[in-house]
N, C-alpha and C positions, 0 to 999 in steps of 0.2 A: 504494500500500500504506500502510495506516495505521500510525502509530507510537504507542506508549503515552505516557501522561502522564509517566511517570517518565523515559522516553527524552528527552522534550521538556525536562523540568526539567534533566536532566543537560547537555543541549546549551546551554540558555540560561544556565546558571551561568557559562559562559565568555563571556557577552555582552560584557564590557568588554575582551576580548582580540581582538575582531573589528573590523576597520575597515570603513568604509562610504564608497564613492566618491561624489563629488558632481560636478556639472557647473555651473561658474560661468557665468552668462549673459554674453553679449557686451554691451558698453556700448550699442550700437545695432544694430537689425536693420532693414534697409531694404527687403527683398523676401521673397517666399515661399521662395526657395531658401535664403536665410540662416536663415529661420525653421525650415525643415525640418532643416537641419543642427543647429541648437540643440536642437530637440525630439528628434532621434535621439540626440544626446549625453546628454540628460537620461534617456531610457529606458535607454541603455547603462550609465549610472551605477547603475541599479538602484532608484532612488527617484524616481518609481514604477517598478514592473516593467513596467506597460503603461498606455497612455492613448489616448483617442479625442478628437479635436478636430473640432468643426464650427463653421463661421462662417455666419451668416445675414445677408443684406443685402437690403433692399427686398423681403422676403417670400420670398426664394429662398436655397437653400444655395449659397454661392459657394466653399466649401472644406470638404473632409472627408477625414480620414485617421487611421489608427491607427499607433501606434509601440510597439515593445517586445512584451512577452508578455502576452496575455490569460490564459493558463494555462501557465506555464513547465513544470511537471512533465508536462503532456500535449502540450507542443510546439505550442500553439495561439497564433498571433500575433494581436496586437490589430489590429482594423480599425475603421472608423467605425461599423460595425454591431454591435460588441461590446456585450454586455449587462452592466450594472453595477448595484449597489445605488445608488439615488439618495440614500438617507438623508434629510437634512432639506430637500432641495429639494422633497420631497413636500409641504411646508407651502404652497408656492405653489399647488398643485392644490387643497389643502384650502381655502385662502382663496378661490380661484375658485369652488369649490362653494358656499361660504357666500354669496358675492355673487349667484350664480345664484338661490339660494333667496330672497334679498331681492328680486330682480327678479320672482320668482313670487309675492311677497306672503306668503310663509310665515314670515318673520321680518324684523326690522330690526336693523341693526348696533348700535343703541343700546338694544336690549332687554336686560333683565337676564338673566343666565344662569339664575337661579333661576326665572324665569317659564317657561322651557322645560324645565328639569330640576329638578323640585321637590326631588329628593334632594340637590341641590348645596348642602350646608350647610358653610360655611367660617367660620373664626374671624377676624373683622375686627379691625384694630388698635385701633379705638375704637368707642364707641356711636354716634358721629356719622359713621362711615364710610359711603360710598355703595356700593351693591351693584355687583358686577362686571358689566360689559356684554360682549356679544359682541365689540364693537370692541376692547375692552381685551385680550381673549384674542388677537386677531389682531395687535395691535401690541405684545404682550408687556408691557403696563402693568398687568396684573391683580393683581400681588403674589404670584401662585402661584410657588413656587420650582421649581427645575429638578432633575430626577433625576440630572444629571451623569453620572458614569461608570457608574452602575447600569444605564443604558439599554442598555449593551453586552451585558448578560446577558438582556435581554428579547427573546430570539430563540428559534426552534425549527427543527428539522431539516426539510428539504424532505419533503413527504409527510405530515407531522404535521398534525393539525387546526389550522385558523386560530383566532385569538382574537377573540371578539366584543368590539367596542370599548366598548359601553355597559357590559358586565359588567366589563371591565378597569378602566374609570374608577371604577365603584362600588367595586370591590375596593381600588383604590389611594387613593381620595379621603381616607380618614382619615390617611394619611401626608403629605398635602399640604394639609390643611385649614387650617393656621395660616398666614395671609398674612404675607409678609415686609415689606410696605410698603402704604401706602394705595393703593387702586386709582386709576390715573390720575396718580399723582405723578411717576413716571418709568418708564423701560423697562428690564427685565431679562429676558433670554431664558429662555423656559420651554417645554420640550417637553411638559410636562404640560398646559399651556394649550391646545396644539393637539390633544392627546388628548381634551380636553373638547369641542373643536369637532367632533371626529369623532362623539362621542355626541350632540351637538346635531343634526348632519346625520341621524343614525339616527332621532332622535325625531321630527323634523318631516317626514321622508320615508317613515317606516315601511319603510325598506329598510336593509340593511347599508351601512356607509360604502363598502365596496369595490364593491358592486354599483352604488350611485349614481354613484360616480366613473367606473366603466367605461361605464355607459350614457349619461352626460351630458357627459363630457370626453374620455376615451380613444377610445371608438368613433367619435363624431362627427368627431374630428380624424384618424381613420385611424391611430392609434398602435397598430399591430398587434403590436408587439414590446415592449410595456410592460404590466406587470400587477403584482399583489401576490404572485403565485406564479410559479414557473418554468413556462412553457407550451411546447407543441410549436412554436408560431410562432417562438420564439426560436432554434430550430434549433441549429446547432453553434457559435453565436457567444457562448456564455456565458463571461464572465470569472470566474476564481476570485479570491477575496479573498486578499491576502497581507499579511504584516507582517514588517518587518526584525528579524532576530535582535538586531542592535545597536540597542536602543532601551530606554528606561527602563521601559516598560510590559510588555516581553516576559516577564519572570518571572511576571507576573500572569495571562497569557493561559491557561496550562494549567488554572488554577483557575476562570476565568470561562467559557471556551469550549473547554475541553480536548477535548470529544467532537467538535468541529468541525475539529480540526487533522488534515490528511491526510498531511503530510510536510514536508520541508525541501528547498529547491532555490534556488540563487543567493543564499545567505545570508538567505533569507526563509522564514518559516513559511507554509504554504499551507492554505487553509480549504475545507471542504466547503460545499456549497450550504446556505443557511439563509434563512428568512423572518423578518420582524420582527413582534413581537407588537403594538406600538402603531402601526398602519398610518397613522393620520391625521397623525402627526408625522414618520414616517420609513420608510414601508413600500413605496414603489414600487421596482420593478426594471425596467430598460429600457435602451434604446440612446440615444446622443447624437443620432442622426439622428431618432429618434422625438420627443425633447424639442424638437428644432428645429422640428417642426410646431406644438408649443404656443407656442414663442417667436414663430414667424411670425404665428400668429393674434393673439397679444397685441400685437405691434408694428403689426398691421394693424387695430387698434381692436376686437379680439375675434372676428374672422372669418377663416376660411381656406377657400378653394375652395367658397364658398357655404354653409359650415357656421358658424353663429355660436354661440360658447360664452359670450360676455359682450357686454353692450351697451357702446357707447363710453363712456357715463356711468360704468359700473362699472369699466372700464379706467382712466378718469381718476381715479376714487376710489382705486384701488390705487396708481396712479402718483404722484398729486399731493396726496392728502388723507389724513387720519386718521393722520398720522405724529406721533411724539413728538420734539420738539426736544431737543438737548442743553442742559444748564443754561447754558452759555455759547455760544449758537448764533451762528455767523458766517454771515450770509446769502450771502456770496460763496463760502465754502469750508466745507462742513459734512458731518456724518454724522448721519442721522436714521433712526429705526426706523419704518417705515411698516406698512401692512397687508400682512403677508407679507414684502415686500421690505425690504432695507436700502437706504437712499437716500443717495447721495453727490453732492456737487458739488465739483469741484476744478479750479482754473484754468479756470473757465468751462465745464467738461465735466460734463454731467448723466448720472448712472449709477444704475440700480437693479439690485440683485444679490442672490443668495442662494447659499450653499454648503451642502454636506452632508458630514459626516464621521462615520464609525463604523468599528468594527473591520473591516479588510479593504478599505475603499473611501473615496475622497475625491472630491468633485465640486464644480463651480462653474459658475454661469451669470452672465454680465454682460450687461445690456441698456443700450443708449444710445438711448433713444426718439427724441430729436431727430435722430438720424442713421439711424434705422431699421436699427440694427446690433445683432446679438446674437452672443455668443461662448460656446461651451459646451465644457467640458473634464471628462471622466469619467476617473477613474484607479482602479486596484485596489491602493491603498496609502494608508491614512488618515494616515500620517505626512508625506506630501508636502504642499506648500502650493500648490494650483492657482492661487491668485490671483497668485503671483509669476510663474508661467509665462504666465498670461493677460495680464499687464502687457506682455509682449513681443508678444502676438498683437494686442491691441486698439490698439496703437500704429501698426500698419500702416494704410495708406490702402486699405481694402477697397472 
């Protein structure tokens, strides 16, 4: 049963009088039993309400399980098949699509954006500025600024018409046309940059972004429970987004997404189903077991079960090239922004990773290419920090 905006506001006015349980991780976790005890305690603490964990090793799922509530008001428990919003992990799929198009000869990463999108007129910092390239959109070095919290309101109810990505970019471009720094100078995360990549995909393929991704990535990999809308194939496994009442952002939610709030349970607001307007940056919805198929293909040089979505060369490009170094880069221990991936090396361990967070959901994937290992955590609470949980998962000897 829905509650009104004013009932929500009345409840959240008491936000600072409500406590929130937490679960402190043990110092060490040495086996799966200890890991499951920890994860069960995390879910019992309520942040997140529910989560799904999948571990991939040598191209196979070696562990999968859900913890807590996928939808507490409806009494639906989380499983490894639960369906969550991916949010920004979608950017990895968008990057893969761009590299596919490079393989097809339809574009090059170092092409200027203006070459493909003639309407892409931006205000450069100086008369000597070089034009933005596709590669710079992909590694967040374009100078385009980020919409920040505004993106939380760029959603629509299930069943409402989807938003054309080219039209959306054209509409919003005037708000983002003044660059914040010289293209290629350094990296600053930009959702709008990936929205522009979606428009590029539409231009060179003459298809919608969503249709291209489904036909060239999701379907070939057998990702039947992933889409940009809620589908029948997702069945009864759909997780509802949640948000803790005790949080600094809670009083803003009735004004940003008030029509999406369905009720309160377990000291959390619960959200109705929604779809994201900017699909190329944050639009996919699906299960952790489905994204495990994408992870397996990537770690296997771009191929899964005879279906190739990327060449080995393109995988190497995403994994090892096109990154932006930090200004004081340490070759032994570093963080670099790559093509899609954030790239880390710490104590000799090489990791590529990406997370996603938006109202209702928080997600994370971590890949260790040298170990053929991938760990995936999807949750239905954007305030939790999946990387902290995964630090205990990826420490095990899988």
